N, C-alpha and C positions, 0 to 999 in steps of 0.2 A: 504494499500499500505505498500512495508515496503523495504526503498532505502539506500544501503549502495556505502558508498564511497572507490571505488576499488582498490587498486595497487595489478597491477599483474603480478609485480616483473620486471627483465629483462629478455627478452624470448630473449633464440637465436632461433639465424635465418628467425625472419619476422619481420617486423616493422622496427621501433627507431633505432638500432642494423645494418643491414644490409644495410640499407639505409645512416647511415649516413661511412659506411665503406670505402662503395663506390661511395659515393660522391667527393670523391677527397680536400673537402673544405683548404683551407687556413686560414681560421677564424678561430680566437683563441682562440674566445672560442668552436666554434668548434673542433676545436683540442680539447681541455683540454677538454670537455664532453667525446669525442670517447678514451682518454685515460684512464676519469677516469671508463669509461661502460669498457674496456678491461680490465680493473686491474680487477675487480669484476668478470666478465666473469672466468678467471685466476685464480682465489681464487675458484670459487664453488659456486659463489655468482648469479648465475644467473637462470631459473629454462627451462623444454621446454611448449610449446603452450597447451599442454595436462593437467601439471601439474597446470598449472592456471587457463583452465576450467574444473578442478576437482576439485575446493575448491570453484569456480562461481555457480558447481550443487551443492556442500551441501550448501553452503549461501542460495539457492530458495530452499532450502529442508526445507525449515522451520524452523527446529533446530533451526535453530543461532536469531530468529529475536529478542532478543535482544538484537545483534549489529544493529542496526534499527537504523540510523541516522548517525550509527562511521565510522571511518577509519578502515579498513582493511588490511592487504596485502597479498596477496599469502604463505606468511614466512610465520605467523602466527598460530599457535595451538588454530585450532579452540574448540576443548575440552578443554585445557587448558582454554581459554575467557569463555569456560562454565561453570567450578568452579566458575570463579573470578566473576560471571553476573551479584550478588548483588553488591561487591563492585562497577565495571565499571558504572553500573545505577548513585548510591547513590554518586557516583567520578565525574558524566558527564566525566570519561573515554572514551577517542579516540574517542572526538571530532575532528574538524577542527575550529580555530580558526586567523583568521588574522589580525595582531595590526597597523596598523596606525593614526599615531598621533602623538599630544604632543610630547609621552613619547618614541617618535621615532627619529631616525633624521630624518631630512625633504628628504633624497631618499631611504629613504631603508622602506622594509615593514620587518616584520616580521611572517613565518607561524609556529605554531603551534600548536601538534598536542597532546591531555590529556595534558594540559600542560605545558610543553616541548620543546622549541623552536627543531628547526630542520635543521632550512636556512633562509637565507637571502633572500631576492626578492626583485631589483630594479623595481627602478618605470617602466620601458617599462614591465615589464612581472602584472604589478597589473591587466591588468584587463584576463589579460592571472589566473595571482592567482586565482584573485576571482572568 
């Protein structure tokens, strides 16, 4: 069995973005998230559902099985990653890590991919993030 942690990207016209746009929420975290998503779309950092599905078809082909257990996004160049397959395996790159403990602040966790910090996650999201 091969398993990928796949991020489909910010998909235009389906899913979270249109739901949030039509929701009319005034909650600050929703307003902030929607503003960020809208900036990403305006800056060209969104994809169609077909683009995201095409990457999944590529991953399912077996050609990229070296990425088993790794974080892959619709934005990744799979052929470039193939050229770097040995380094990815040797460096345990593109793997998800969640660090919560004495080394982090009591109310925060850090989510990291390939040993690079990506984001802070509040304790209220800990179960969702894990």
